[in-house]
FIKOLPA-307581 format. One record per atom (N, C-alpha, C, CB): chain; residue number from 1; atom name; x negated, z, y negated. Coordinates in steps of 0.02 Angstrom, whole numbers, plus 32768, in hexadecimal, padded with zeros to 4 digits. Atoms other than C-alpha are relative to their C-alpha. Glycine has a CB too. Layout:
N
  ch    i  at     x     z     y
   A  NUM  CA     X     Z     Y
...
***
This chain:
90
  ch    i  at     x     z     y
   A    1   N  7FDF  7FEB  7FC3
   A    1  CA  4DB3  983C  55A3
   A    1   C  8039  7FD1  8012
   A    1  CB  801A  8047  7FF8
   A    2   N  7FC9  802D  7FF3
   A    2  CA  4E41  97BF  5591
   A    2   C  7FEB  7FC1  8025
   A    2  CB  8020  7FEE  7FC1
   A    3   N  8016  803D  7FDE
   A    3  CA  4DD6  9731  55D3
   A    3   C  7FEC  800D  8048
   A    3  CB  7FC6  7FE1  7FDA
   A    4   N  8010  7FF1  7FBA
   A    4  CA  4DBC  9789  567A
   A    4   C  802B  7FD8  8030
   A    4  CB  8009  804B  800E
   A    5   N  7FD3  8029  7FD6
   A    5  CA  4E50  9726  56BE
   A    5   C  7FE1  7FBC  800E
   A    5  CB  8045  7FF8  7FDE
   A    6   N  8020  8041  7FF5
   A    6  CA  4DE6  968A  56AB
   A    6   C  7FD0  8000  803B
   A    6  CB  7FDB  7FEB  7FC1
   A    7   N  802E  7FFC  7FC8
   A    7  CA  4D76  96C9  5736
   A    7   C  8024  7FFB  8044
   A    7  CB  7FDA  8041  7FFD
   A    8   N  7FDB  8009  7FC2
   A    8  CA  4E01  96BE  57B9
   A    8   C  7FF4  7FBA  801D
   A    8  CB  804B  800C  7FF5
   A    9   N  800C  8042  7FE3
   A    9  CA  4DF1  9601  57CB
   A    9   C  7FB8  7FF6  8017
   A    9  CB  8011  7FCA  7FCE
   A   10   N  8047  8006  7FEC
   A   10  CA  4D33  9611  57D5
   A   10   C  7FF8  801B  8047
   A   10  CB  7FD1  8026  7FCF
   A   11   N  8004  7FE2  7FBE
   A   11  CA  4D3F  9686  5868
   A   11   C  8029  7FDC  8034
   A   11  CB  8014  8048  7FFD
   A   12   N  7FD2  8021  7FD2
   A   12  CA  4DCE  9625  58B4
   A   12   C  7FE7  7FBB  8015
   A   12  CB  8044  7FF9  7FE0
   A   13   N  8011  8046  7FF1
   A   13  CA  4D8D  9573  58AA
   A   13   C  7FBD  7FF7  8024
   A   13  CB  7FFF  7FD9  7FC0
   A   14   N  8041  8009  7FE1
   A   14  CA  4CD9  958B  58E0
   A   14   C  8004  8004  804C
   A   14  CB  7FCF  8035  7FE6
   A   15   N  7FFC  8000  7FB7
   A   15  CA  4D02  95C2  5993
   A   15   C  8029  7FC5  801C
   A   15  CB  8020  8041  8017
   A   16   N  7FD7  8038  7FE8
   A   16  CA  4D87  953A  59A3
   A   16   C  7FD9  7FBF  7FFE
   A   16  CB  8041  7FFA  7FD7
   A   17   N  8026  803F  8007
   A   17  CA  4D18  94AE  5963
   A   17   C  7FC5  7FFE  8031
   A   17  CB  7FE6  7FF9  7FB7
   A   18   N  803A  7FFE  7FD4
   A   18  CA  4C80  94E6  59C7
   A   18   C  8013  800B  8049
   A   18  CB  7FD1  8036  7FEA
   A   19   N  7FE8  7FF0  7FBC
   A   19  CA  4CEA  9511  5A60
   A   19   C  7FD6  8038  801F
   A   19  CB  7FFE  7FC1  802D
   A   20   N  8027  7FC6  7FEB
   A   20  CA  4C91  95B7  5A6E
   A   20   C  802A  803F  7FF9
   A   20  CB  7FBE  8006  7FD8
   A   21   N  7FDF  7FC0  8008
   A   21  CA  4CBD  966F  5A6E
   A   21   C  8003  8013  7FB6
   A   21  CB  7FDC  8037  8028
   A   22   N  7FF6  7FE9  8044
   A   22  CA  4CDD  96D6  59D1
   A   22   C  7FBE  800D  7FDB
   A   22  CB  8029  803F  8000
   A   23   N  803F  7FEB  801F
   A   23  CA  4C24  96FF  59B1
   A   23   C  7FE7  7FCF  7FC9
   A   23  CB  7FCC  8007  8034
   A   24   N  8017  802C  8036
   A   24  CA  4BF5  9660  594F
   A   24   C  802B  8006  7FC0
   A   24  CB  8000  7FB7  8017
   A   25   N  7FD5  7FF7  803B
   A   25  CA  4C8C  9679  58DD
   A   25   C  7FEE  803F  7FDA
   A   25  CB  8049  8003  8015
   A   26   N  8015  7FC2  8021
   A   26  CA  4C56  972B  58BB
   A   26   C  7FBE  7FF7  7FDC
   A   26  CB  7FFB  8039  8034
   A   27   N  8041  800A  801F
   A   27  CA  4BA3  96F7  5898
   A   27   C  8005  7FD6  7FC0
   A   27  CB  7FD0  7FDE  8031
   A   28   N  7FF6  8029  803D
   A   28  CA  4BDB  9671  581C
   A   28   C  8022  802A  7FCA
   A   28  CB  802B  7FC1  8010
   A   29   N  7FDF  7FD4  8031
   A   29  CA  4C4F  96F0  57C8
   A   29   C  7FD0  8032  7FE1
   A   29  CB  8038  8024  8021
   A   30   N  8031  7FD0  8019
   A   30  CA  4BC3  9771  57B9
   A   30   C  7FCF  7FDD  7FD0
   A   30  CB  7FDA  8021  803A
   A   31   N  8031  8025  8029
   A   31  CA  4B48  96F0  5776
   A   31   C  801E  7FEB  7FBD
   A   31  CB  7FE6  7FC3  8025
   A   32   N  7FDF  8016  803D
   A   32  CA  4BC3  96AB  56F8
   A   32   C  800F  803B  7FD1
   A   32  CB  8041  7FDC  8011
   A   33   N  7FEF  7FC6  8029
   A   33  CA  4BFC  9757  56BC
   A   33   C  7FC2  801F  7FE0
   A   33  CB  8023  8034  802A
   A   34   N  803E  7FE3  801B
   A   34  CA  4B4C  979C  56A8
   A   34   C  7FE1  7FD1  7FCD
   A   34  CB  7FCD  800F  8038
   A   35   N  801B  8031  8030
   A   35  CA  4B15  96FB  5653
   A   35   C  8024  8001  7FBD
   A   35  CB  8005  7FBA  801D
   A   36   N  7FDA  7FFD  803F
   A   36  CA  4BA1  9702  55D3
   A   36   C  7FEF  8040  7FD9
   A   36  CB  804C  7FFD  800F
   A   37   N  8010  7FC1  8022
   A   37  CA  4B7E  97B8  55AC
   A   37   C  7FB9  8001  7FE5
   A   37  CB  800B  803B  8030
   A   38   N  8045  8005  8019
   A   38  CA  4AC3  9796  559C
   A   38   C  7FFC  7FD6  7FC1
   A   38  CB  7FD2  7FE2  8036
   A   39   N  7FFF  802A  803C
   A   39  CA  4AE4  970B  5520
   A   39   C  801E  8026  7FC5
   A   39  CB  8028  7FBE  800C
   A   40   N  7FE2  7FD7  8036
   A   40  CA  4B55  9780  54BC
   A   40   C  7FCF  8035  7FE8
   A   40  CB  8041  8021  8018
   A   41   N  802F  7FCC  8013
   A   41  CA  4AD0  9807  54BF
   A   41   C  7FC5  7FE4  7FD9
   A   41  CB  7FE7  8025  803D
   A   42   N  803A  801F  8021
   A   42  CA  4A42  9792  548D
   A   42   C  8012  7FE6  7FBB
   A   42  CB  7FE3  7FC8  802A
   A   43   N  7FEE  8020  803F
   A   43  CA  4A9F  9737  5403
   A   43   C  8027  802E  7FD1
   A   43  CB  8028  7FC3  800D
   A   44   N  7FD7  7FD1  8028
   A   44  CA  4B0C  97C8  53C6
   A   44   C  8031  7FDB  7FD3
   A   44  CB  7FD3  802D  7FD6
   A   45   N  7FD2  802B  8026
   A   45  CA  4B94  974E  5392
   A   45   C  8045  801E  7FF9
   A   45  CB  8005  7FBC  8021
   A   46   N  7FBE  7FE4  800E
   A   46  CA  4C20  97C3  5363
   A   46   C  801B  802C  8038
   A   46  CB  8030  7FCA  7FF1
   A   47   N  7FE7  7FD6  7FCA
   A   47  CA  4C50  9803  540F
   A   47   C  7FC4  801F  8025
   A   47  CB  802C  7FD6  8031
   A   48   N  8038  7FDC  7FE1
   A   48  CA  4BE0  9886  545C
   A   48   C  8003  7FF9  804B
   A   48  CB  8002  804A  7FEB
   A   49   N  8004  8001  7FB7
   A   49  CA  4BA5  987C  550F
   A   49   C  8015  8045  801A
   A   49  CB  7FB8  7FEE  8018
   A   50   N  7FE6  7FC2  7FE5
   A   50  CA  4BFA  98FF  557A
   A   50   C  7FFF  7FFE  804C
   A   50  CB  8048  800E  7FE6
   A   51   N  8003  7FFD  7FB7
   A   51  CA  4BDC  9935  562D
   A   51   C  8045  8002  801E
   A   51  CB  7FD8  803C  8017
   A   52   N  7FBC  7FFF  7FE7
   A   52  CA  4C96  9955  5641
   A   52   C  801C  7FBA  8008
   A   52  CB  802D  8029  7FD1
   A   53   N  7FEB  8046  7FFB
   A   53  CA  4CB6  989C  5620
   A   53   C  7FE3  7FDF  803F
   A   53  CB  7FEC  7FD9  7FC1
   A   54   N  8021  801C  7FC5
   A   54  CA  4C38  986D  56A6
   A   54   C  8023  8018  803F
   A   54  CB  7FB5  8012  8002
   A   55   N  7FE0  7FE3  7FC5
   A   55  CA  4C87  98E3  5725
   A   55   C  8046  7FE2  800A
   A   55  CB  8004  804C  7FFA
   A   56   N  7FBD  801B  7FFB
   A   56  CA  4D37  98A5  56FF
   A   56   C  7FFF  7FB7  8015
   A   56  CB  8025  8008  7FBE
   A   57   N  8003  8047  7FEF
   A   57  CA  4D08  97ED  5707
   A   57   C  7FE8  7FF5  8047
   A   57  CB  7FD2  7FDC  7FCF
   A   58   N  8018  8005  7FBB
   A   58  CA  4CA9  9805  57AA
   A   58   C  8038  8013  8030
   A   58  CB  7FC1  802C  800B
   A   59   N  7FC9  7FEB  7FD6
   A   59  CA  4D3D  9861  57F4
   A   59   C  8036  7FC9  8004
   A   59  CB  801F  8041  7FE5
   A   60   N  7FCE  8035  8001
   A   60  CA  4DB4  97D7  57BF
   A   60   C  7FE7  7FC3  8027
   A   60  CB  8011  7FEC  7FB7
   A   61   N  801D  8037  7FDA
   A   61  CA  4D3E  9751  5803
   A   61   C  8000  8010  804B
   A   61  CB  7FB8  7FF1  7FE8
   A   62   N  7FFE  7FEB  7FBA
   A   62  CA  4D34  97B4  58A6
   A   62   C  8046  7FF7  801D
   A   62  CB  7FE9  8049  8007
   A   63   N  7FBB  8009  7FE8
   A   63  CA  4DF1  97B6  58B6
   A   63   C  8010  7FB6  800A
   A   63  CB  8032  8020  7FCF
   A   64   N  7FF7  8048  7FF9
   A   64  CA  4DF5  96FB  5897
   A   64   C  7FDA  7FE5  803B
   A   64  CB  7FEB  7FDC  7FC1
   A   65   N  8029  8017  7FC8
   A   65  CA  4D69  96E3  5915
   A   65   C  801F  8013  8043
   A   65  CB  7FBA  801C  7FFB
   A   66   N  7FDE  7FEC  7FC2
   A   66  CA  4DC9  9744  599A
   A   66   C  8039  7FD0  8010
   A   66  CB  801A  8047  7FFA
   A   67   N  7FC9  8030  7FF6
   A   67  CA  4E60  96D3  5981
   A   67   C  7FE3  7FBC  8012
   A   67  CB  802C  7FFB  7FC1
   A   68   N  801F  8040  7FF2
   A   68  CA  4DEE  963A  597F
   A   68   C  7FE2  7FFE  8046
   A   68  CB  7FCA  7FF3  7FCD
   A   69   N  801B  7FFE  7FBC
   A   69  CA  4D97  9671  5A20
   A   69   C  8038  7FFA  8033
   A   69  CB  7FDA  8041  800A
   A   70   N  7FC6  8006  7FD3
   A   70  CA  4E41  9687  5A73
   A   70   C  801A  7FB9  8001
   A   70  CB  8037  8031  7FEB
   A   71   N  7FE8  8045  8004
   A   71  CA  4E7A  95DD  5A35
   A   71   C  7FD0  7FCF  8023
   A   71  CB  8009  7FEB  7FB6
   A   72   N  8031  802B  7FE0
   A   72  CA  4DD9  958D  5A71
   A   72   C  8006  8004  804C
   A   72  CB  7FB9  8014  7FEB
   A   73   N  7FF6  7FF9  7FB8
   A   73  CA  4DF2  95D5  5B20
   A   73   C  803F  7FDE  8017
   A   73  CB  8002  804A  8014
   A   74   N  7FC1  8020  7FED
   A   74  CA  4EA6  9599  5B24
   A   74   C  7FFA  7FB5  7FFE
   A   74  CB  8039  8017  7FD1
   A   75   N  8009  8048  8004
   A   75  CA  4E76  94EB  5AEA
   A   75   C  7FD5  7FE6  803A
   A   75  CB  7FDF  7FED  7FBD
   A   76   N  802A  8014  7FC7
   A   76  CA  4DEE  94E3  5B70
   A   76   C  8029  8000  8040
   A   76  CB  7FC3  802E  8006
   A   77   N  7FD7  7FFC  7FC4
   A   77  CA  4E6A  951A  5BF5
   A   77   C  8031  7FC6  8003
   A   77  CB  8025  8043  8003
   A   78   N  7FD1  8038  8001
   A   78  CA  4EE9  9497  5BBF
   A   78   C  7FDC  7FBF  800E
   A   78  CB  8024  7FFC  7FBC
   A   79   N  8027  803D  7FF5
   A   79  CA  4E63  9411  5BBC
   A   79   C  7FEC  7FF9  8049
   A   79  CB  7FC1  8000  7FD3
   A   80   N  8012  8002  7FB9
   A   80  CA  4E27  9440  5C6B
   A   80   C  803C  7FF0  802B
   A   80  CB  7FE2  8043  8015
   A   81   N  7FC3  800E  7FD9
   A   81  CA  4ED9  9440  5CAD
   A   81   C  8015  7FB8  7FF9
   A   81  CB  8039  802F  7FEA
   A   82   N  7FEE  8045  800B
   A   82  CA  4EFB  9397  5C5F
   A   82   C  7FD1  7FD1  8025
   A   82  CB  8000  7FEF  7FB5
   A   83   N  8030  8028  7FDC
   A   83  CA  4E5B  934F  5CA7
   A   83   C  800B  8004  804C
   A   83  CB  7FB9  8016  7FEF
   A   84   N  7FF4  7FF5  7FB9
   A   84  CA  4E83  9398  5D52
   A   84   C  803E  7FD8  8017
   A   84  CB  8009  804B  800F
   A   85   N  7FC1  8023  7FF0
   A   85  CA  4F31  934A  5D4D
   A   85   C  7FF9  7FB5  7FF7
   A   85  CB  8039  801A  7FD7
   A   86   N  800A  8047  800C
   A   86  CA  4EE9  92A1  5D1B
   A   86   C  8026  7FE5  7FC4
   A   86  CB  8015  7FDA  803C
   A   87   N  7FDB  8013  803C
   A   87  CA  4F43  929F  5C75
   A   87   C  7FD1  7FF5  7FC5
   A   87  CB  8035  8034  7FEE
   A   88   N  802F  800C  8036
   A   88  CA  4EB6  925C  5C0B
   A   88   C  801E  7FD0  7FCE
   A   88  CB  7FBD  7FE5  801B
   A   89   N  7FE8  802B  8036
   A   89  CA  4ED8  9209  5B65
   A   89   C  7FCE  7FC7  7FF8
   A   89  CB  8009  8027  7FBC
   A   90   N  802C  8038  800E
   A   90  CA  4E93  915B  5B46
   A   90   C  7FFE  7FD2  8038
   A   90  CB  7FBB  8016  7FEF
***
């Protein structure tokens, strides 16, 4: 449960890098969380797979994705305004 915080950057960075809404960040968070829990369940390596962990990690990735989606929209708006004003770099 302590590693759920690691899913915030996953949800946050995917929308910013892809310049998309929050949905891709959520999908990556869900896929990663379910994948980790499946590996734990298949290999039974000390930590048991738990649906509560999946739910928590998906929720944390969703929160990160919401912030990432907002940041992506803001970056796009700044980029459009800069292009409109003729303030291109290079």
